[in-house]
C-alpha positions as CSV (number, residue, x, y, z in Angstrom):
1,M,88.8,174.9,115.7
2,K,91.6,177.2,115.0
3,M,92.9,178.2,111.6
4,K,96.4,176.7,111.8
5,K,95.0,173.3,112.6
6,I,92.2,173.5,109.6
7,I,94.5,174.1,107.3
8,P,96.7,171.3,107.3
9,L,93.1,169.0,107.9
10,V,92.2,170.2,105.0
11,Q,95.3,169.3,103.2
12,N,94.9,165.8,104.9
13,I,91.3,165.4,104.1
14,Y,91.6,166.3,100.5
15,F,95.0,165.7,99.1
16,T,97.2,163.7,101.1
17,R,95.1,161.4,102.9
18,D,97.8,159.8,104.8
19,E,96.7,160.5,108.4
20,P,93.2,159.3,109.8
21,I,91.1,161.7,110.7
22,S,88.3,159.0,113.1
23,L,89.7,155.6,114.4
24,V,87.0,153.0,115.7
25,H,88.5,151.0,118.5
26,F,87.2,148.0,119.9
27,V,88.5,148.5,123.3
28,T,86.8,144.5,124.0
29,N,85.2,141.9,122.3
30,R,83.2,140.6,125.6
31,C,79.5,141.7,125.6
32,N,76.5,140.7,127.5
33,A,74.1,140.4,124.8
34,R,73.7,137.6,121.8
35,C,72.2,139.6,118.9
36,S,71.4,137.5,116.5
37,F,72.5,139.7,113.9
38,C,76.2,140.2,115.8
39,F,79.2,139.5,113.2
40,I,82.0,138.7,116.3
41,D,81.9,134.9,117.0
42,F,82.0,134.6,120.6
43,D,82.3,131.1,120.6
44,D,86.1,131.9,119.0
45,T,86.6,134.9,121.2
46,E,85.4,134.6,124.7
47,S,88.0,132.6,126.7
48,Q,90.6,134.7,124.7
49,N,89.2,138.4,125.4
50,T,90.6,139.2,128.6
51,K,94.4,137.6,127.5
52,F,94.8,138.7,124.5
53,E,93.1,142.3,124.7
54,L,95.7,145.8,124.6
55,S,96.2,146.6,128.2
56,L,95.6,150.1,129.6
57,E,99.3,150.6,129.2
58,E,99.6,149.8,125.6
59,I,96.5,151.8,124.7
60,D,98.3,154.8,126.7
61,R,101.3,154.0,124.4
62,I,99.3,154.0,121.0
63,T,97.3,157.2,121.8
64,K,100.7,159.2,122.0
65,T,101.3,158.3,118.3
66,L,98.0,158.9,116.5
67,G,99.2,162.1,114.2
68,S,97.9,165.5,114.1
69,S,94.9,164.8,111.8
70,L,92.7,163.0,114.5
71,L,89.4,164.3,115.2
72,N,87.1,161.8,116.8
73,V,87.3,158.1,118.0
74,N,84.8,156.0,118.8
75,L,84.9,153.5,121.5
76,T,82.9,150.3,120.8
77,G,83.3,146.3,121.3
78,G,81.3,144.2,122.2
79,E,79.9,146.4,124.6
80,P,82.5,149.0,125.6
81,F,81.3,149.6,129.1
82,A,82.0,145.6,129.7
83,R,85.4,146.8,130.4
84,S,86.3,148.4,133.7
85,E,89.4,150.3,132.3
86,L,86.9,152.1,129.8
87,L,87.0,155.7,131.7
88,D,91.0,155.2,131.6
89,I,90.7,154.8,128.0
90,A,88.8,157.7,127.3
91,R,91.2,159.8,129.2
92,S,93.8,158.1,127.4
93,Y,92.5,159.6,124.2
94,F,91.4,163.3,126.1
95,R,94.8,163.5,127.4
96,N,97.2,162.6,124.4
97,T,95.7,163.3,121.2
98,K,93.8,166.6,120.1
99,V,90.4,164.6,119.4
100,E,87.7,167.1,119.7
101,S,85.2,163.8,120.9
102,I,84.7,160.1,121.8
103,F,81.7,158.5,120.0
104,I,80.5,155.7,122.4
105,T,78.5,152.9,120.7
106,S,77.0,150.9,123.4
107,N,73.8,148.9,123.8
108,G,73.0,150.8,126.9
109,S,72.4,148.1,129.8
110,L,74.6,149.8,132.0
111,P,73.4,153.3,133.3
112,G,75.4,153.5,136.3
113,R,78.7,152.8,134.6
114,I,77.6,155.5,131.8
115,E,76.5,158.1,134.5
116,K,80.0,157.7,136.1
117,F,81.9,157.9,132.9
118,I,80.3,160.6,132.0
119,G,80.8,162.6,135.4
120,A,84.4,162.5,135.5
121,L,84.9,163.2,131.8
122,K,82.9,166.1,132.6
123,A,84.9,167.6,134.8
124,E,88.4,166.8,133.6
125,F,88.0,167.7,130.1
126,P,84.5,170.3,129.8
127,E,86.1,171.4,126.6
128,R,85.6,168.0,124.7
129,K,82.4,166.6,123.8
130,L,81.0,162.9,124.6
131,I,78.6,161.2,121.9
132,F,76.6,158.1,122.8
133,S,74.7,156.0,119.9
134,F,72.5,153.5,122.0
135,S,70.7,150.5,120.0
136,I,66.8,149.8,120.4
137,D,65.6,147.5,117.9
138,G,61.8,146.7,119.4
139,V,59.2,147.9,121.9
140,A,59.7,146.5,125.8
141,E,60.1,142.7,125.8
142,H,60.8,142.5,121.8
143,H,64.1,144.4,121.7
144,D,65.0,142.5,125.2
145,R,64.2,139.4,123.4
146,I,66.1,140.9,120.2
147,R,69.5,141.5,122.1
148,K,68.9,139.0,124.6
149,I,69.2,140.7,128.1
150,E,65.9,141.1,130.6
151,G,65.1,144.7,130.8
152,L,67.3,145.8,128.4
153,F,64.7,148.3,127.2
154,D,64.4,149.9,130.5
155,S,67.8,150.6,131.0
156,V,68.2,151.9,127.4
157,L,65.7,154.4,127.9
158,S,67.6,155.6,131.4
159,S,70.8,155.2,130.1
160,Y,69.6,157.7,126.4
161,H,67.6,160.4,128.9
162,L,70.6,160.5,131.6
163,V,73.1,161.5,128.7
164,C,70.6,164.3,127.6
165,A,70.6,165.4,130.5
166,N,74.4,166.4,130.4
167,A,73.9,168.1,127.6
168,P,75.8,170.0,126.0
169,F,78.8,168.2,127.1
170,A,77.0,165.1,125.9
171,E,74.3,164.0,123.7
172,A,72.8,160.7,122.6
173,N,70.7,159.1,119.8
174,I,68.8,156.1,119.3
175,G,69.9,153.8,116.4
176,I,67.3,151.7,115.0
177,T,68.7,148.3,113.3
178,V,66.5,147.0,110.5
179,S,67.0,143.5,110.5
180,Q,64.9,140.2,110.2
181,D,63.8,140.6,113.4
182,N,62.3,143.8,113.7
183,Y,61.7,145.0,109.7
184,K,57.3,144.9,110.2
185,S,57.6,146.7,113.5
186,A,60.3,149.0,113.4
187,P,58.2,152.0,111.8
188,D,55.9,151.6,114.6
189,L,58.9,151.5,117.3
190,Y,60.3,154.6,115.2
191,N,56.8,156.3,116.1
192,L,56.8,155.4,119.6
193,L,60.1,156.3,120.7
194,I,59.2,160.2,119.5
195,D,55.7,159.8,120.8
196,S,55.6,158.0,124.0
197,Y,59.5,157.9,125.1
198,G,60.8,161.4,124.6
199,V,63.2,160.6,122.0
200,R,64.7,163.6,120.0
201,A,67.8,162.0,117.9
202,I,67.3,158.7,116.0
203,T,69.5,157.2,113.2
204,V,68.8,153.7,110.9
205,T,71.3,151.5,110.1
206,I,70.5,148.5,107.8
207,V,72.1,144.7,108.9
208,R,74.6,143.7,106.5
209,D,76.7,140.9,106.1
210,E,79.9,140.5,108.1
211,G,81.9,138.1,110.0
212,V,79.7,135.0,111.4
213,Y,76.5,136.5,110.3
214,K,74.9,136.5,107.1
215,I,71.4,137.7,105.8
216,P,68.6,135.6,104.9
217,A,68.5,136.3,101.5
218,P,64.5,135.8,101.7
219,F,64.0,139.1,103.8
220,K,66.6,141.3,102.2
221,R,64.1,143.5,100.2
222,E,62.0,143.8,103.0
223,I,64.9,145.1,105.5
224,L,65.3,147.3,102.8
225,A,61.6,148.7,102.3
226,T,61.9,149.8,105.9
227,Y,65.0,151.2,105.9
228,E,63.7,153.4,103.0
229,K,60.5,154.4,105.0
230,I,62.1,155.1,108.5
231,S,65.2,156.8,106.5
232,S,63.1,158.7,104.8
233,W,60.8,159.6,107.6
234,I,64.1,161.0,109.8
235,V,64.9,163.4,107.1
236,R,61.0,164.5,107.0
237,D,61.4,164.9,110.9
238,L,64.9,166.7,111.3
239,K,63.3,169.3,108.8
240,S,60.0,170.0,110.9
241,G,61.5,170.0,114.0
242,R,59.9,166.6,115.3
243,L,63.1,165.4,115.9
244,Q,66.3,167.2,116.7
245,G,68.8,164.9,115.4
246,Y,72.7,166.0,116.5
247,D,73.1,169.4,118.0
248,Q,72.4,171.5,115.0
249,K,73.9,174.6,116.9
250,T,77.1,172.9,116.4
251,L,79.1,172.9,112.7
252,R,79.8,169.2,113.9
253,G,75.9,168.4,114.7
254,R,74.9,169.9,111.1
255,L,77.3,168.3,109.1
256,Q,76.8,165.0,111.1
257,N,72.7,165.5,110.2
258,R,73.4,166.5,106.5
259,K,76.2,163.3,106.2
260,N,73.3,161.1,107.4
261,T,70.8,162.5,104.8
262,I,73.2,161.8,101.9
263,L,74.1,158.3,103.6
264,Y,70.6,156.8,103.5
265,D,70.8,157.8,100.0
266,V,73.8,155.7,99.3
267,M,73.0,152.5,101.4
268,R,69.2,152.5,99.3
269,K,71.1,152.6,96.3
270,I,73.8,149.6,97.2
271,Y,72.2,147.5,99.4
272,L,70.4,144.7,97.1
273,E,73.0,145.6,94.5
274,P,76.6,146.7,96.1
275,H,78.6,148.7,93.4
276,F,80.9,151.4,93.1
277,I,79.6,155.3,93.8
278,S,82.4,156.7,95.1
279,A,86.5,156.0,96.2
280,C,86.4,154.7,99.8
281,R,89.0,156.3,102.5
282,A,89.3,153.4,104.5
283,G,93.2,152.8,105.2
284,S,93.6,156.6,104.2
285,L,91.5,158.6,106.4
286,F,89.5,156.1,108.2
287,G,90.7,152.6,110.3
288,I,90.0,150.5,112.9
289,I,92.1,149.0,115.9
290,G,90.8,145.7,116.8
291,A,90.8,144.6,121.0
292,N,94.1,142.5,120.1
293,G,95.8,145.6,118.7
294,E,95.2,144.4,114.9
295,V,94.8,147.1,112.7
296,R,92.4,147.2,109.7
297,P,91.1,149.6,106.9
298,C,87.5,148.6,108.3
299,E,85.3,145.8,109.7
300,V,84.1,144.3,106.8
301,L,87.6,144.0,104.8
302,E,89.6,141.2,106.1
303,R,93.0,142.5,105.0
304,P,94.9,143.3,108.5
305,I,97.6,145.9,107.9
306,G,99.6,144.9,111.2
307,N,99.4,144.7,114.5
308,L,100.6,147.4,116.8
309,R,102.3,144.9,119.1
310,D,104.9,144.6,116.0
311,Y,105.1,148.1,115.6
312,E,106.5,149.0,119.4
313,Y,102.7,150.6,119.5
314,D,103.5,153.5,117.1
315,F,100.5,153.6,115.1
316,M,101.8,156.0,112.4
317,K,104.5,154.1,111.8
318,L,101.9,150.8,111.0
319,W,99.9,153.5,108.8
320,R,102.8,154.2,106.8
321,D,104.3,151.3,106.3
322,S,104.5,149.2,103.1
323,S,101.8,146.6,104.0
324,A,99.3,150.1,104.7
325,K,100.2,151.1,101.3
326,E,99.5,148.0,99.7
327,A,96.1,148.0,100.9
328,R,95.3,151.7,100.2
329,N,96.3,150.9,96.4
330,W,94.2,147.9,96.5
331,I,91.1,149.3,97.9
332,K,91.6,152.4,95.0
333,D,92.3,149.8,92.1
334,T,89.6,147.3,92.9
335,K,87.0,150.1,93.3
336,C,86.5,148.2,96.9
337,N,82.8,148.8,97.9
338,C,80.1,147.9,100.6
339,S,77.6,149.3,103.0
340,Y,79.7,149.7,105.8
341,E,78.0,152.8,107.5
342,C,81.5,154.2,109.3
343,A,83.6,154.2,106.1
344,W,80.8,155.8,104.2
345,S,80.8,158.5,106.7
346,F,84.4,159.8,105.8
347,N,83.5,158.6,102.1
348,I,81.3,161.3,101.8
349,L,83.3,164.2,103.4
350,S,86.2,163.4,101.5
351,N,84.8,163.2,98.0
352,M,84.0,166.6,96.3
353,E,81.0,165.2,94.8
354,Y,79.0,166.1,98.4
355,Q,80.5,168.9,99.3
356,P,77.8,171.2,97.7
357,A,75.1,169.6,100.2
358,L,77.9,169.4,103.2
359,I,78.8,173.5,102.6
360,A,75.3,174.1,102.7
361,A,74.8,172.1,106.0
362,A,77.3,174.2,107.3
363,M,76.0,177.6,106.4
364,G,72.9,176.2,108.4
365,L,71.2,176.2,104.9
366,K,68.3,173.3,104.7
367,S,68.4,171.1,101.7
């Protein structure tokens, strides 16, 4: 990254915080899976998904208005590859913004579409980066039952390895979501993914209350115990080289690995007893674009800022409007806190207490 871009970016992250550096864009709510812990109410949205989704033309207009600080966008859903225009949506972000990478959260069920997606973007934007996160929550039929797609486990592994074959342009990790469905078997899954299936990058998340899903109270402590075990193994195995994690040769990769280490520790502290630890940057450095154009500070907070269709598709006009300022002030004044990992990534990046660890990672020093 050139110095003329670094200086205003640092100013935005640590001082003004008036432009997003990352966005999660729900390109669709459509999904071919029906995970028990999903926050989307499919009964309510299924018939409306196509009707209210932002069109490709609308998305292209929006991507021209996202400010000068945007480094990354996460295209998600639903299942993002369920939307046939996903390639053109990615093209709009690469053509109209300065994002260095696009992060794709996928269930990995459509390796053919993923392969075409990578091939086209690799030819057109070889200097950019694609990062994929695929979910596996159980071995073979167990995973298929959790996600309710026959043969999904094999499809995910195919998707993972085809992405890895396109390194360094594309990289992938397998994410394990610890829930009531797999807290007993997830530790064995972790070791099998490494030892038997050739997976070299694993992250772990912990299921949370959101939308229509509520965690069954009797399982919370067991879910946390499994999360603590696997997250500690990931930290250990990154140090030993058993896992590679994100690309350690790049600054971005080193920072992501260290950020995840910090994040695991934060989640352990707040999962059973949510409380304020550090200032949240949702609504300032980070935000959500819904499939229908609604913008929110984060997934968890039911506090819409506005809809891009009402702002002539001008994102920064919406982001700087009074409703957005009110949301940011509310988050600050109430010390809003939760276990939403995406928002926490940018809380860690922008709060000074975490900087020594991140600086060490940037310099290639082990914690």
